C-alpha positions, -999 to 999 in steps of 0.1 A, spaced: 62 185 374 99 190 365 108 157 383 82 138 364 94 151 330 130 142 339 119 107 350 99 102 318 128 114 297 151 90 315 126 61 310 122 70 272 160 72 268 166 39 285 138 22 266 151 35 233 185 19 240 170 -15 244 159 -15 208 195 -10 195 212 -41 182 245 -41 199 258 -69 177 275 -56 146 270 -78 115 298 -102 111 323 -91 85 338 -116 61 371 -130 73 403 -125 54 426 -153 44 450 -142 71 423 -145 98 412 -179 85 448 -192 86 451 -178 121 420 -196 133 431 -229 116 464 -227 134 446 -229 168 447 -210 201 479 -197 216 474 -219 246 466 -251 227 433 -267 219 426 -278 255 437 -245 271 470 -258 284 501 -240 272 523 -271 268 497 -294 254 494 -288 217 477 -311 193 488 -347 198 476 -362 166 499 -381 143 500 -356 115 514 -328 136 545 -348 146 537 -351 183 530 -328 212 540 -292 206 538 -259 224 543 -240 192 521 -232 163 541 -251 137 556 -285 132 581 -291 160 604 -312 139 606 -286 111 611 -259 137 640 -277 155 655 -287 122 655 -251 109 671 -239 141 697 -266 139 705 -259 102 708 -222 107 726 -223 140 759 -212 124 743 -178 116 733 -151 141 695 -154 147 678 -120 148 642 -132 153 626 -166 160 588 -167 163 576 -203 172 540 -194 170 542 -177 135 569 -201 123 594 -175 112 632 -175 117 652 -145 105 690 -144 106 713 -114 106 740 -110 80 766 -137 82 801 -133 66 819 -166 61 856 -162 70 865 -183 39 849 -157 16 855 -122 30 836 -94 13 805 -116 8 777 -120 33 744 -139 35 711 -135 53 683 -162 55 646 -159 62 628 -192 69 591 -197 72 574 -229 84 541 -231 66 523 -260 82 518 -280 113 525 -312 94 558 -326 84 556 -322 47 581 -316 19 565 -282 12 563 -273 49 592 -249 49 601 -219 27 636 -205 27 647 -172 12 684 -164 9 699 -129 4 734 -122 -7 755 -91 -7 790 -83 -19 812 -56 -5 822 -30 -31 846 -11 -9 844 2 26 810 -2 41 792 -3 7 773 -36 2 755 -44 -30 728 -70 -34 738 -99 -56 719 -127 -72 717 -159 -53 721 -192 -71 686 -208 -77 695 -240 -59 708 -223 -27 675 -219 -10 663 -253 -22 695 -269 -8 688 -253 26 652 -265 25 664 -301 17 689 -300 46 661 -288 69 637 -315 57 664 -342 61 671 -331 97 634 -329 105 630 -365 93 660 -376 115 644 -359 145 610 -376 138 626 -410 134 646 -405 167 614 -397 185 596 -427 171 625 -449 183 620 -439 219 
């Protein structure tokens, strides 16, 4: 009798589990998740790491998540500064502090973010930080001229166009 009760209890327990909906209701997606999905898969749309999207508006084949011409142009433009971090899938390039030998006691740091897969004028955003030495190892944040970041963005865009034209000429 004990075995029958244990078997019935097991049957009821297993049959009760079948009625549970294992699918949780889908939660609304945040803007960050929507942008991540729009960017595509890490391995490319067809599953190959080096394939990328080969449509005209992306600027050609790319193994990274951002426009390859903007990415290369940003690296070229900021190559004189020590690069701390470069994320080709997220499109961020962070530099370390750079002190120009011509202006001792003043240093700069740049954060560049590539915002799009297309080669567009608003496809890159640059933020410049400036500090001045007030004696010893004391650095104070200073205001950066409004046109400094814009000048770097323009230089990056000009270089990206040069890279694009060079590829079209091949």
